[in-house]
N, C-alpha and C positions, 0 to 999 in steps of 0.2 A: 371409144371417151373421146369428147375434146379434148382442150387444155385444161381448162377447170377443172374438168372431171377426174382426170390425169389427177392433177395434183392435190385437189380432194383425198384421192385414193390415196395416192402417196404418204400425205401428211396425214393420213389417218391410222396409218402399219406405226407409228411413233407410240402407239397403245402396245404394243407389243415389248417398247422399253428398248435398250443395249444389252444385246447381248453377243458375248464378245467368245470368241473361238473362231473357227472354218470350217467346217464341217459342214452350213448349212450354204453358203456365201458358195463355197467350189463345189455344192452340186448346183446351185441355181448358174453361176460361168456357168457349165457342162450344160447346163436342162436349154439355153440359152446359145450357145456354141460357141462363145465367147473364147473359153480354154483351146480349142483347137483353132481360132481364128489369129489369137496372137502372136502365134508362130511365125519367125521372122522380123515381131517389132520389137524394135529395142526400149526395155521400160526402165527407166529410174524413177526408185522408192526412198523415199526423205521421211524420214521419222526425227521426233525430236519434242522437245517442252515449247520453246521459243523459235521463230527465225525460218519452219517450217516451210510457209508461203511466200516466205520471200526466197529464199535459197532456189524454190520451184519458178517462181516468175524470171530471176535472172538466167536460170538454167533453160528454162524455154524460151527467152528472147533471144539469147545467143543464137540455139540453134533453129530455131528459125529462121533468123539470120543469115545462116549459114546455109540457107536452100531447104530443111528437110520440114519435112508437114510435120506439126506437134500436135500432140493432143494432150489435154493439161486437168487433172479431178481435182478439186483442192474444196474447203471445206472450213469455217459454214461462208454460207455469202450474205452480203452488207443488204444489199433491196431483192436482186429477183434470183430466184433459182437458180437459173441460168447461166449467173456467174460463176456457180460449181462446176461448170462440164464445158471447155474451150477448145477450139478448133484454130490455128496459128491466130491466135487472140481475139478469135470470134467466138459470140457465147451462142450456144443450139439453139435451135429456134423453138416455140409453142412448139408449132404440126409434130417437129423429130420427139420431142417429149411426149408428146401424147400416144404417138405410132408406137414407141417403143414401151412406155408404160404400158400400152395395151396388152400388147405382146404380153409381157410379162406377167401383167394380171392374170392374163388368160390360162397364163403355164402353174401358176404359182398359190390359183385362189383354194385350193383344199391340201396345202402343205399345213404340217403340222412339225414341227414348228414353223409358224410364218415367216418368214426373210422379213428381219428390218427396213428401215427408213436409209438404212448409212449402207446396209447389202443391196437395197435394190438400187437404189440409188449409183453404185459403184457398177455393176452389171448395165444399167442404162449410159452409163460411162463409157463402158470396154466395148462396149455394143457398137455403140455411136461411131466411137475410133475408129473399130475396124470398119465397119459399111464402107467410112470415108475412109480409107486407105489412107490411115497417121504409119506417119514409119519408126516416130518416135513419142512414147508417153510417161508422161511423167503424174507420179500419183504420192498423193500426199496423204499420211494415215490420218485417222480419224481420230484417234486415240491412245495412245500405247504403239503399238509393233507386233509382240509378240502374236497377239488373239485379235489384233487389228484384221477388216475384212481386207484391209488391203495386202495382207500377206497372204493373201489366199493367189497373188499372181507371183511367178519368177519372175525377177528384175534381172536388169545386166550389171546395174549398180545401184550399190546402196549409201544414203546419205545419215548423217544421224546427226541434229545439230544442237544447241547447247542444252543440258539436258536440266531439269529443276523440278522444285515442287511445284505440281499442281496435278487436278485431280487422283489426289491420296486413298479417294474413297473406291477409286478403282483399281491404280496400280502400283500403292503400297504408301509406306509413310513416311519413308528416307530415299534419300537420292539414289543411294545403291539397287534397292526395290525397281524405284525405276526405270531404273537406269535397264533393267535386266528387263523389264518388258519392253522399251526401247531396243534394246538389244535385239530381242527376238527378230526382226527383221536381217541380220545377217545369215548369209547362208550357205553351203560351201560352196566353192568355187568363187564364188561373188566379191570383188572385192567393195570394201566399207571404208568412206570416207565421211574422216569425222571433225568436229568442231574440237577448240582448245576448250576439252570437258573439264567437271571437278574432280578432283584427284579421283573421291570416289567412284563417278560415273568411269573416267577413266578407266580406274583398275577394272573395272566390271566386263566394259566395250572391250578393251585390251583381250582379257583372256576367253571371251567368247570367239573373237577374233581369230587368236592362237589355236583355239582348241578344233577350231573347221578347219585351221588351214590356210586364211584366206589372208589379203591384204590387209595392212591395215594404214590407211592414208591418211596425215596431217596434210589439212590444204595449203600452199605457202602465201604468206600473205603478200596482198597485192602490193605494188608500186604507190607509194605517198602520191604522187602525182594524179593519176587514173579517176576519173571523176564519175561516180554512181547517180543514177535515177533518185534509188529511196536515200533519204535521209539518216543521219545520225552515225558515230563510229560504230555502232555494232555490224551496220550493215557491209562493213567490209569484212567481216569473215565472210557475211552469209553470201558475196559476193566469188570469198575464195573458195567458199566449198562447190557453190555454180559453176567457177570457170575448170576446178578440177576433174568434175561429173562430167560436163559436156566436152574435157578433153577425151576424159574414157567414152564414153557415149559413139562420138564423132571425131576424133582427134585430126584427121585428114582433109576434114574442110576445113578447116578455125584456122584464120591468122590474128596474129596481137592486135593488131589496128582494126581488126573485126569483132574481137571480144572487146575492145575498149570502147566503140563505138556501141556494140549491145549494152553494155554495163551502164554508160551514162543516160539509154534511152529505155530503162527500163519501169516498167511503172507496177507498183500494185495497190490497191487504193485501202482506205482506214489503217493505215501503219503509217506516220507520222506523214502521211498527208496534207499540206498546205495548199488550202483553197484563198484566193486570193490571198490579201496582205490581214487578214487578219483573225482565220479560223484554220483550226490545228484540228483533223483528225485521229484518233489514236487507239486501237482495241488493246490498250495496255492492259490485263488484268490478272497478273499474275505479279510478285516482287520483281522476278528479273527483267521482267518487259516493262514493268515502272522505271527501273534504275536505267533501261536503255532510253525509256522515253524523256528522264531527264535530262542525259546526256545528249541526247539528239534536240531539246530544247537550247541548251544552253551553248550548244555549237551553232546553232541555227537563227538565235534569238541573243545573243549573251547582253548582260546586265537587265534582258528585262523578263517582268513576270507575266505568268498568266491567270484568267479567270476561268478555274474549275470547271465544268458543267463533268457529271461524275455520275454512274450508276452504275451495279453491280448484280451476280448473280450470286446465290446461297455457295458457301464452302470456300469463298476466295479468303486466303489472310488478310484482311482491310486497312488494319495495322500496319503491316509491315509496308504496302502498296501506298498507303499515304506517307512514311516514314520516307519510302524512295523519293517522290516527285515532293514533297513539303517545301524544297528549296526553289522550286520556280513557282508556284503557288501563290500569288496574292490575295488571290479569294477563292468561294469555290458555291458553288447553288448544284444540290444532292437531289438527285430525280430518280422516280423507280424507273426501272424499264418494262419493256414489255414482253414479259416473262412470268409464270407461276412459279419460280425459283429467283424472282426478285425481290432486293432487301431494302429495308427502308428505308425512307430520309434520315427518320432518328437513329436507325441504328449504324447507317454514314457516319452521322454527327458525332455519335458516343467514339466510333472509331477513329475519325480525323480528330478529336478533342485528344484522346489517349497515345495518338501519334508524334502531337506535341503543335497542335492548329490550336488558333484561338478561334472564340467561339462568336466574336465581332464581324469574323471575316465569312462567317457561315450563312449562307440561306437553303431552300427550299424549294421547289416547285411542284406542282400538281402531275407536270408533260413536259416533254423537249420542247416543245413551239413558246412554253411560258418560261423554260430557263434560257431560252436565250434573248429572250425578251429584255432580262436582268442582267445577260453580259456585257463588262463595255470594256472597248478595248479589244484586245488580242483575245480572243476563248479558245480554250481546248478540252473539246470533248473528249472523253476518254471512258475508260472500264469494257466495260463489256461491248464486244461487236453489235448484238442488238442495238444500243443508242449509237452507236457510231453508223451502222446503217439508215436507224432511222433520221440523223442527222444530214445524212447524204440525200433521201428523201428530200428532206426538207428543200436545200439548196438547192438542187434542181428539179427543186417545184418555183422556185423563187420567194421563196419566203420568208430570207435570209438576207441582210444584205455582206456579204462578207467582204470587203471592202469599208476601209477606213475612210472617214470623210476630211 
């Protein structure tokens, strides 16, 4: 298969849906010789509700700058699928995607059950990382932890970021239930590094660590004077988790000066990403992420309000999200995302008004390009990462002026 054929085949496997469980992915990793080839490589496994990608980005940058060859597997992507799979900060090539996916397709064509999109993506990434001799691999869970495909791999360090309500249809209706799923990445003998968790989550995660007899490590706060490449007060905890994880993986090569520089130069697209002096992109899609977004805006643009362009997928608590960010919103344009699970502008407007927003400040647009033309002053594109990715494509294509005139 060429690249387009391979990507079309991969996306066609989404018809198989989401299957939580490890049996199929374990067989897939063995079939592609990944399991044996991972021996000797360090693995950092990151789960949580919010902050997983940022922790991975900080950790990867620290380890890469220390001279280690890093493989990074994250999801979802914003613009191109290759963003999910990177070595030393460079995306996988289309040729390698096509070659590895062709091999995987030939191996699993008659499997029943067939591997899912995410399972195949993980196998693709790990096969690539092994082929290229990565020394450290960072794996971000797709959803949950206990039954997430990434949990088929034995890690050297487990990291659990913040835990809140999200993906309840899969993970449970309460913080305790969701925490139990996230805590499923904790395994015997492997230390777990944790954020300052909600008390219910801390109890669940702590009991799991105690039962297995593994170190439960709370990251030390960073010095106030340390600068971060990712904006927002919440990123200080993510960076602290990353420092602890990096030190556990390869402490001998790290220096305080080097860590500081790596944290200051780290980047992660779509997470309070400031483009020019007019546009901010943030994939805040749940209440906790929206609260972090508000704090980041207030810290970065004190006293200024945003024109919000917002789109969301079904199952999100829109009222809670809008209540969290309402203090920094001057006006809003609602736009449907490019997904079958999109929420209509009417539904978003109803939630916005229920959260305390004012109707005279609300507009709607049929698409993002139209919405960007409506926005004046500082524009905040938020909600679904689908929307943030679309915005990045428009900006990269030069179809939106990112600077104030």
